Backbone atoms as SQL, in Angstrom:
CREATE TABLE atoms (id INTEGER PRIMARY KEY, chain TEXT, resi INTEGER, resn TEXT, atom TEXT, x REAL, y REAL, z REAL);
INSERT INTO atoms VALUES
  (1, 'A', 1, 'MET', 'N', 200.294, 247.748, 77.190),
  (2, 'A', 1, 'MET', 'CA', 199.623, 246.545, 76.768),
  (3, 'A', 1, 'MET', 'C', 198.122, 246.698, 77.008),
  (4, 'A', 2, 'ALA', 'N', 197.381, 247.092, 76.012),
  (5, 'A', 2, 'ALA', 'CA', 195.953, 247.343, 76.160),
  (6, 'A', 2, 'ALA', 'C', 195.173, 246.065, 76.417),
  (7, 'A', 3, 'ASN', 'N', 195.471, 245.002, 75.661),
  (8, 'A', 3, 'ASN', 'CA', 194.739, 243.752, 75.831),
  (9, 'A', 3, 'ASN', 'C', 195.741, 242.610, 75.756),
  (10, 'A', 4, 'SER', 'N', 196.117, 242.068, 76.906),
  (11, 'A', 4, 'SER', 'CA', 197.130, 241.027, 76.932),
  (12, 'A', 4, 'SER', 'C', 196.540, 239.624, 76.823),
  (13, 'A', 5, 'ARG', 'N', 195.216, 239.512, 76.809),
  (14, 'A', 5, 'ARG', 'CA', 194.603, 238.193, 76.692),
  (15, 'A', 5, 'ARG', 'C', 194.649, 237.709, 75.246),
  (16, 'A', 6, 'ARG', 'N', 194.718, 236.391, 75.105),
  (17, 'A', 6, 'ARG', 'CA', 194.747, 235.796, 73.769),
  (18, 'A', 6, 'ARG', 'C', 193.371, 235.906, 73.123),
  (19, 'A', 7, 'PRO', 'N', 193.325, 235.999, 71.795),
  (20, 'A', 7, 'PRO', 'CA', 192.040, 236.061, 71.093),
  (21, 'A', 7, 'PRO', 'C', 191.240, 234.782, 71.322),
  (22, 'A', 8, 'ILE', 'N', 189.931, 234.908, 71.212),
  (23, 'A', 8, 'ILE', 'CA', 189.083, 233.734, 71.398),
  (24, 'A', 8, 'ILE', 'C', 188.279, 233.458, 70.133),
  (25, 'A', 9, 'ALA', 'N', 187.905, 232.190, 69.990),
  (26, 'A', 9, 'ALA', 'CA', 187.129, 231.725, 68.840),
  (27, 'A', 9, 'ALA', 'C', 185.671, 232.174, 68.976),
  (28, 'A', 10, 'PRO', 'N', 184.934, 232.192, 67.870),
  (29, 'A', 10, 'PRO', 'CA', 183.523, 232.577, 67.931),
  (30, 'A', 10, 'PRO', 'C', 182.707, 231.738, 68.928),
  (31, 'A', 11, 'ALA', 'N', 182.958, 230.439, 69.006),
  (32, 'A', 11, 'ALA', 'CA', 182.220, 229.587, 69.956),
  (33, 'A', 11, 'ALA', 'C', 182.541, 229.980, 71.395),
  (34, 'A', 12, 'GLU', 'N', 183.789, 230.356, 71.641),
  (35, 'A', 12, 'GLU', 'CA', 184.184, 230.801, 72.979),
  (36, 'A', 12, 'GLU', 'C', 183.525, 232.140, 73.310),
  (37, 'A', 13, 'GLU', 'N', 183.473, 233.022, 72.343),
  (38, 'A', 13, 'GLU', 'CA', 182.804, 234.320, 72.520),
  (39, 'A', 13, 'GLU', 'C', 181.328, 234.114, 72.827),
  (40, 'A', 14, 'ASP', 'N', 180.695, 233.178, 72.134),
  (41, 'A', 14, 'ASP', 'CA', 179.284, 232.865, 72.356),
  (42, 'A', 14, 'ASP', 'C', 179.052, 232.379, 73.785),
  (43, 'A', 15, 'VAL', 'N', 179.894, 231.460, 74.252),
  (44, 'A', 15, 'VAL', 'CA', 179.774, 230.946, 75.615),
  (45, 'A', 15, 'VAL', 'C', 180.004, 232.068, 76.620),
  (46, 'A', 16, 'LEU', 'N', 180.992, 232.896, 76.392),
  (47, 'A', 16, 'LEU', 'CA', 181.271, 234.003, 77.298),
  (48, 'A', 16, 'LEU', 'C', 180.079, 234.959, 77.363),
  (49, 'A', 17, 'ASP', 'N', 179.467, 235.247, 76.220),
  (50, 'A', 17, 'ASP', 'CA', 178.277, 236.105, 76.197),
  (51, 'A', 17, 'ASP', 'C', 177.142, 235.491, 77.007),
  (52, 'A', 18, 'HIS', 'N', 176.911, 234.187, 76.811),
  (53, 'A', 18, 'HIS', 'CA', 175.859, 233.490, 77.578),
  (54, 'A', 18, 'HIS', 'C', 176.151, 233.546, 79.075),
  (55, 'A', 19, 'LEU', 'N', 177.390, 233.318, 79.443),
  (56, 'A', 19, 'LEU', 'CA', 177.747, 233.328, 80.864),
  (57, 'A', 19, 'LEU', 'C', 177.604, 234.720, 81.471),
  (58, 'A', 20, 'GLU', 'N', 177.917, 235.747, 80.708),
  (59, 'A', 20, 'GLU', 'CA', 177.729, 237.112, 81.215),
  (60, 'A', 20, 'GLU', 'C', 176.257, 237.366, 81.519),
  (61, 'A', 21, 'VAL', 'N', 175.384, 236.943, 80.627),
  (62, 'A', 21, 'VAL', 'CA', 173.941, 237.102, 80.844),
  (63, 'A', 21, 'VAL', 'C', 173.512, 236.327, 82.082),
  (64, 'A', 22, 'TYR', 'N', 173.965, 235.098, 82.195),
  (65, 'A', 22, 'TYR', 'CA', 173.609, 234.243, 83.329),
  (66, 'A', 22, 'TYR', 'C', 174.064, 234.860, 84.654),
  (67, 'A', 23, 'LEU', 'N', 175.302, 235.300, 84.715),
  (68, 'A', 23, 'LEU', 'CA', 175.824, 235.905, 85.938),
  (69, 'A', 23, 'LEU', 'C', 175.089, 237.205, 86.264),
  (70, 'A', 24, 'GLU', 'N', 174.739, 237.952, 85.246),
  (71, 'A', 24, 'GLU', 'CA', 173.997, 239.192, 85.455),
  (72, 'A', 24, 'GLU', 'C', 172.602, 238.897, 86.006),
  (73, 'A', 25, 'GLU', 'N', 171.949, 237.858, 85.480),
  (74, 'A', 25, 'GLU', 'CA', 170.621, 237.465, 85.958),
  (75, 'A', 25, 'GLU', 'C', 170.657, 237.065, 87.428),
  (76, 'A', 26, 'LEU', 'N', 171.708, 236.360, 87.827),
  (77, 'A', 26, 'LEU', 'CA', 171.816, 235.895, 89.206),
  (78, 'A', 26, 'LEU', 'C', 172.228, 237.000, 90.171),
  (79, 'A', 27, 'GLY', 'N', 172.948, 237.971, 89.677),
  (80, 'A', 27, 'GLY', 'CA', 173.441, 239.038, 90.543),
  (81, 'A', 27, 'GLY', 'C', 174.651, 238.584, 91.338),
  (82, 'A', 28, 'ASP', 'N', 175.091, 239.423, 92.239),
  (83, 'A', 28, 'ASP', 'CA', 176.294, 239.147, 93.018),
  (84, 'A', 28, 'ASP', 'C', 176.069, 238.185, 94.172),
  (85, 'A', 29, 'THR', 'N', 174.818, 237.904, 94.475),
  (86, 'A', 29, 'THR', 'CA', 174.539, 237.104, 95.673),
  (87, 'A', 29, 'THR', 'C', 174.713, 235.608, 95.466),
  (88, 'A', 30, 'ASP', 'N', 174.510, 235.123, 94.247),
  (89, 'A', 30, 'ASP', 'CA', 174.571, 233.689, 93.989),
  (90, 'A', 30, 'ASP', 'C', 175.844, 233.308, 93.239),
  (91, 'A', 31, 'PRO', 'N', 176.692, 232.485, 93.837),
  (92, 'A', 31, 'PRO', 'CA', 177.888, 232.033, 93.121),
  (93, 'A', 31, 'PRO', 'C', 177.510, 231.047, 92.013),
  (94, 'A', 32, 'VAL', 'N', 178.337, 230.993, 90.989),
  (95, 'A', 32, 'VAL', 'CA', 178.119, 230.072, 89.868),
  (96, 'A', 32, 'VAL', 'C', 179.308, 229.126, 89.790),
  (97, 'A', 33, 'THR', 'N', 179.035, 227.832, 89.878),
  (98, 'A', 33, 'THR', 'CA', 180.078, 226.827, 89.741),
  (99, 'A', 33, 'THR', 'C', 180.178, 226.409, 88.276),
  (100, 'A', 34, 'ARG', 'N', 181.214, 225.650, 87.962),
  (101, 'A', 34, 'ARG', 'CA', 181.346, 225.130, 86.585),
  (102, 'A', 34, 'ARG', 'C', 180.129, 224.313, 86.202),
  (103, 'A', 35, 'GLU', 'N', 179.673, 223.449, 87.123),
  (104, 'A', 35, 'GLU', 'CA', 178.535, 222.584, 86.797),
  (105, 'A', 35, 'GLU', 'C', 177.266, 223.391, 86.556),
  (106, 'A', 36, 'MET', 'N', 177.054, 224.437, 87.341),
  (107, 'A', 36, 'MET', 'CA', 175.898, 225.319, 87.110),
  (108, 'A', 36, 'MET', 'C', 176.010, 225.984, 85.740),
  (109, 'A', 37, 'ALA', 'N', 177.211, 226.430, 85.397),
  (110, 'A', 37, 'ALA', 'CA', 177.432, 227.074, 84.102),
  (111, 'A', 37, 'ALA', 'C', 177.180, 226.100, 82.964),
  (112, 'A', 38, 'ILE', 'N', 177.649, 224.869, 83.113),
  (113, 'A', 38, 'ILE', 'CA', 177.454, 223.852, 82.073),
  (114, 'A', 38, 'ILE', 'C', 175.969, 223.546, 81.906),
  (115, 'A', 39, 'THR', 'N', 175.242, 223.445, 83.012),
  (116, 'A', 39, 'THR', 'CA', 173.797, 223.207, 82.952),
  (117, 'A', 39, 'THR', 'C', 173.101, 224.353, 82.236),
  (118, 'A', 40, 'TYR', 'N', 173.462, 225.580, 82.575),
  (119, 'A', 40, 'TYR', 'CA', 172.871, 226.750, 81.923),
  (120, 'A', 40, 'TYR', 'C', 173.178, 226.740, 80.427),
  (121, 'A', 41, 'LEU', 'N', 174.423, 226.467, 80.076),
  (122, 'A', 41, 'LEU', 'CA', 174.801, 226.448, 78.663),
  (123, 'A', 41, 'LEU', 'C', 174.074, 225.348, 77.899),
  (124, 'A', 42, 'ALA', 'N', 173.818, 224.217, 78.553),
  (125, 'A', 42, 'ALA', 'CA', 173.041, 223.143, 77.913),
  (126, 'A', 42, 'ALA', 'C', 171.628, 223.633, 77.595),
  (127, 'A', 43, 'GLU', 'N', 171.079, 224.458, 78.476),
  (128, 'A', 43, 'GLU', 'CA', 169.755, 225.048, 78.223),
  (129, 'A', 43, 'GLU', 'C', 169.800, 226.012, 77.041),
  (130, 'A', 44, 'GLN', 'N', 170.985, 226.526, 76.732),
  (131, 'A', 44, 'GLN', 'CA', 171.177, 227.428, 75.593),
  (132, 'A', 44, 'GLN', 'C', 171.574, 226.649, 74.337),
  (133, 'A', 45, 'GLU', 'N', 171.416, 225.326, 74.401),
  (134, 'A', 45, 'GLU', 'CA', 171.684, 224.412, 73.288),
  (135, 'A', 45, 'GLU', 'C', 173.168, 224.279, 72.955),
  (136, 'A', 46, 'ILE', 'N', 173.998, 224.358, 73.986),
  (137, 'A', 46, 'ILE', 'CA', 175.428, 224.081, 73.841),
  (138, 'A', 46, 'ILE', 'C', 175.683, 222.749, 74.542),
  (139, 'A', 47, 'ARG', 'N', 176.224, 221.805, 73.805),
  (140, 'A', 47, 'ARG', 'CA', 176.449, 220.469, 74.372),
  (141, 'A', 47, 'ARG', 'C', 177.328, 220.548, 75.616),
  (142, 'A', 48, 'PRO', 'N', 176.989, 219.779, 76.662),
  (143, 'A', 48, 'PRO', 'CA', 177.786, 219.812, 77.896),
  (144, 'A', 48, 'PRO', 'C', 179.276, 219.558, 77.677),
  (145, 'A', 49, 'ALA', 'N', 179.622, 218.622, 76.808),
  (146, 'A', 49, 'ALA', 'CA', 181.043, 218.337, 76.548),
  (147, 'A', 49, 'ALA', 'C', 181.722, 219.565, 75.935),
  (148, 'A', 50, 'ASP', 'N', 181.039, 220.224, 75.010),
  (149, 'A', 50, 'ASP', 'CA', 181.590, 221.438, 74.405),
  (150, 'A', 50, 'ASP', 'C', 181.696, 222.549, 75.439),
  (151, 'A', 51, 'ALA', 'N', 180.673, 222.683, 76.274),
  (152, 'A', 51, 'ALA', 'CA', 180.680, 223.717, 77.312),
  (153, 'A', 51, 'ALA', 'C', 181.864, 223.523, 78.257),
  (154, 'A', 52, 'ARG', 'N', 182.108, 222.277, 78.670),
  (155, 'A', 52, 'ARG', 'CA', 183.254, 221.994, 79.561),
  (156, 'A', 52, 'ARG', 'C', 184.568, 222.424, 78.912),
  (157, 'A', 53, 'ASP', 'N', 184.738, 222.010, 77.651),
  (158, 'A', 53, 'ASP', 'CA', 185.978, 222.347, 76.933),
  (159, 'A', 53, 'ASP', 'C', 186.150, 223.851, 76.764),
  (160, 'A', 54, 'ILE', 'N', 185.073, 224.523, 76.404),
  (161, 'A', 54, 'ILE', 'CA', 185.159, 225.963, 76.158),
  (162, 'A', 54, 'ILE', 'C', 185.400, 226.719, 77.464),
  (163, 'A', 55, 'ILE', 'N', 184.740, 226.314, 78.536),
  (164, 'A', 55, 'ILE', 'CA', 184.986, 226.949, 79.834),
  (165, 'A', 55, 'ILE', 'C', 186.453, 226.791, 80.216),
  (166, 'A', 56, 'GLU', 'N', 186.992, 225.609, 80.004),
  (167, 'A', 56, 'GLU', 'CA', 188.414, 225.375, 80.316),
  (168, 'A', 56, 'GLU', 'C', 189.305, 226.296, 79.489),
  (169, 'A', 57, 'GLN', 'N', 188.996, 226.446, 78.208),
  (170, 'A', 57, 'GLN', 'CA', 189.791, 227.325, 77.347),
  (171, 'A', 57, 'GLN', 'C', 189.687, 228.784, 77.794),
  (172, 'A', 58, 'LEU', 'N', 188.476, 229.208, 78.175),
  (173, 'A', 58, 'LEU', 'CA', 188.296, 230.582, 78.637),
  (174, 'A', 58, 'LEU', 'C', 189.042, 230.827, 79.947),
  (175, 'A', 59, 'LEU', 'N', 189.114, 229.823, 80.803),
  (176, 'A', 59, 'LEU', 'CA', 189.895, 229.939, 82.036),
  (177, 'A', 59, 'LEU', 'C', 191.386, 230.057, 81.709),
  (178, 'A', 60, 'LEU', 'N', 191.860, 229.223, 80.794),
  (179, 'A', 60, 'LEU', 'CA', 193.277, 229.254, 80.425),
  (180, 'A', 60, 'LEU', 'C', 193.675, 230.564, 79.755),
  (181, 'A', 61, 'LYS', 'N', 192.758, 231.149, 79.003),
  (182, 'A', 61, 'LYS', 'CA', 193.049, 232.385, 78.274),
  (183, 'A', 61, 'LYS', 'C', 192.796, 233.642, 79.105),
  (184, 'A', 62, 'GLY', 'N', 192.245, 233.477, 80.314),
  (185, 'A', 62, 'GLY', 'CA', 192.031, 234.621, 81.186),
  (186, 'A', 62, 'GLY', 'C', 190.708, 235.337, 81.023),
  (187, 'A', 63, 'TYR', 'N', 189.781, 234.769, 80.264),
  (188, 'A', 63, 'TYR', 'CA', 188.476, 235.394, 80.085),
  (189, 'A', 63, 'TYR', 'C', 187.516, 235.006, 81.205),
  (190, 'A', 64, 'LEU', 'N', 187.839, 233.963, 81.931),
  (191, 'A', 64, 'LEU', 'CA', 187.128, 233.541, 83.141),
  (192, 'A', 64, 'LEU', 'C', 188.188, 233.275, 84.199),
  (193, 'A', 65, 'TYR', 'N', 187.777, 233.323, 85.447),
  (194, 'A', 65, 'TYR', 'CA', 188.665, 232.880, 86.515),
  (195, 'A', 65, 'TYR', 'C', 187.820, 232.241, 87.605),
  (196, 'A', 66, 'GLU', 'N', 188.474, 231.445, 88.435),
  (197, 'A', 66, 'GLU', 'CA', 187.777, 230.755, 89.511),
  (198, 'A', 66, 'GLU', 'C', 188.277, 231.250, 90.862),
  (199, 'A', 67, 'VAL', 'N', 187.328, 231.381, 91.771),
  (200, 'A', 67, 'VAL', 'CA', 187.622, 231.672, 93.165),
  (201, 'A', 67, 'VAL', 'C', 186.951, 230.542, 93.938),
  (202, 'A', 68, 'GLY', 'N', 187.771, 229.644, 94.459),
  (203, 'A', 68, 'GLY', 'CA', 187.191, 228.435, 95.053),
  (204, 'A', 68, 'GLY', 'C', 186.506, 227.652, 93.954),
  (205, 'A', 69, 'ASP', 'N', 185.226, 227.402, 94.116),
  (206, 'A', 69, 'ASP', 'CA', 184.448, 226.690, 93.096),
  (207, 'A', 69, 'ASP', 'C', 183.663, 227.648, 92.190),
  (208, 'A', 70, 'ASP', 'N', 183.735, 228.936, 92.464),
  (209, 'A', 70, 'ASP', 'CA', 182.932, 229.918, 91.719),
  (210, 'A', 70, 'ASP', 'C', 183.644, 230.402, 90.476),
  (211, 'A', 71, 'ILE', 'N', 182.881, 230.532, 89.398),
  (212, 'A', 71, 'ILE', 'CA', 183.393, 231.092, 88.144),
  (213, 'A', 71, 'ILE', 'C', 183.052, 232.576, 88.123),
  (214, 'A', 72, 'ARG', 'N', 184.015, 233.360, 87.708),
  (215, 'A', 72, 'ARG', 'CA', 183.813, 234.809, 87.602),
  (216, 'A', 72, 'ARG', 'C', 184.337, 235.283, 86.247),
  (217, 'A', 73, 'ILE', 'N', 183.824, 236.432, 85.829),
  (218, 'A', 73, 'ILE', 'CA', 184.268, 237.038, 84.574),
  (219, 'A', 73, 'ILE', 'C', 184.916, 238.378, 84.908),
  (220, 'A', 74, 'PRO', 'N', 186.189, 238.531, 84.564),
  (221, 'A', 74, 'PRO', 'CA', 186.818, 239.833, 84.796),
  (222, 'A', 74, 'PRO', 'C', 186.212, 240.863, 83.831),
  (223, 'A', 75, 'PRO', 'N', 186.270, 242.132, 84.182),
  (224, 'A', 75, 'PRO', 'CA', 185.725, 243.156, 83.271),
  (225, 'A', 75, 'PRO', 'C', 186.422, 243.085, 81.915),
  (226, 'A', 76, 'ARG', 'N', 185.633, 243.204, 80.862),
  (227, 'A', 76, 'ARG', 'CA', 186.198, 243.240, 79.506),
  (228, 'A', 76, 'ARG', 'C', 186.552, 244.678, 79.166),
  (229, 'A', 77, 'SER', 'N', 187.705, 244.863, 78.532),
  (230, 'A', 77, 'SER', 'CA', 188.094, 246.217, 78.139),
  (231, 'A', 77, 'SER', 'C', 187.779, 246.457, 76.689);
């Protein structure tokens, strides 16, 4: 099973790309919560309500995961 995650929509891919950039900018030292991610995505002109929904979908599909309050992105294959 090379890729067991479900496919994602273009809007979800866009949010995931933005979050990867954001997490990379912060480095490993600063955790990112959902609210921080939503604020960042709003700065990228993604409506907060849409950002919340898309983050939830990415969590359900396995493209994001949470550790405590922190959002993380597993390596993409």
